[in-house]
N, C-alpha and C positions, 0 to 999 in steps of 0.2 A: 576515538570512537572505533570500535572493532568492526570487522567486516560484516558480521551478522547483523549488528545494529544498523549499519549503513544500508544493507540490503532490505531490511525491514522498513526503514524510513523511505527508501525509493518506492517500495511496493505500496506503502500507505499513501504516498503522494500520487502514484498512478491511480489508486482507488479513489482518492479524493477528487482528482481531476475528472475521472470518469463519471462519478456521481454528480459533479458540478455540470458536466456537459449534458447529462440526462435531465437534471433539474431545470437547467436554463434553456436548453435547445431540443430536448427530447431526442437526443442522439447518443447512442451507446458506442463510444469510441473503441472500447475493447472488442466488442462484437464486430464492428466495422473493419477493424484491423486484422482480426483473426478468424473470419469466416462465419460469423453469426453466433448467437448466444449458445446454441447447442453444440457447437464444434468442440472437439476435445481440447484444442489449444486455448480457446476462450475459457472453457471451464477450468483449465489448469491455472490460467491467470487469475480468475475469480477466486479459486481456492487458495492460491498463494497470497493474494491480497488479504483474504480472511485470516489465514494463519499469521500473517504479519501483524494484523490488528490484534489478534489474541496475544502474540508475543509481546507487543508493545504495552500491554497492560502491566507488565513487569516494571516498565519505566515509572509508573505511578508510585510504586513502592520502593524505588531505589533511593536510598538516603545519601548517595554519593554527592559531594559538593565539589564544585570546580573552583580552584584558587588560581589567581592570576600571579604569574611569576614576574618578578621585577628584574 
């Protein structure tokens, strides 16, 4: 797995955990960590998570198969 794919996966996980905390506890973890929803840093994190989500759409159309080495 290359670096860009790993970074996208990490950002998607951050987004999923944030949405989970919003849904379950009404607590926006990204906003709490980075100074509120309107702060530049929070908006940057939200934007990066969104871009990672768009990038991950490519994984749906990737026909690469993984073979196990013996």
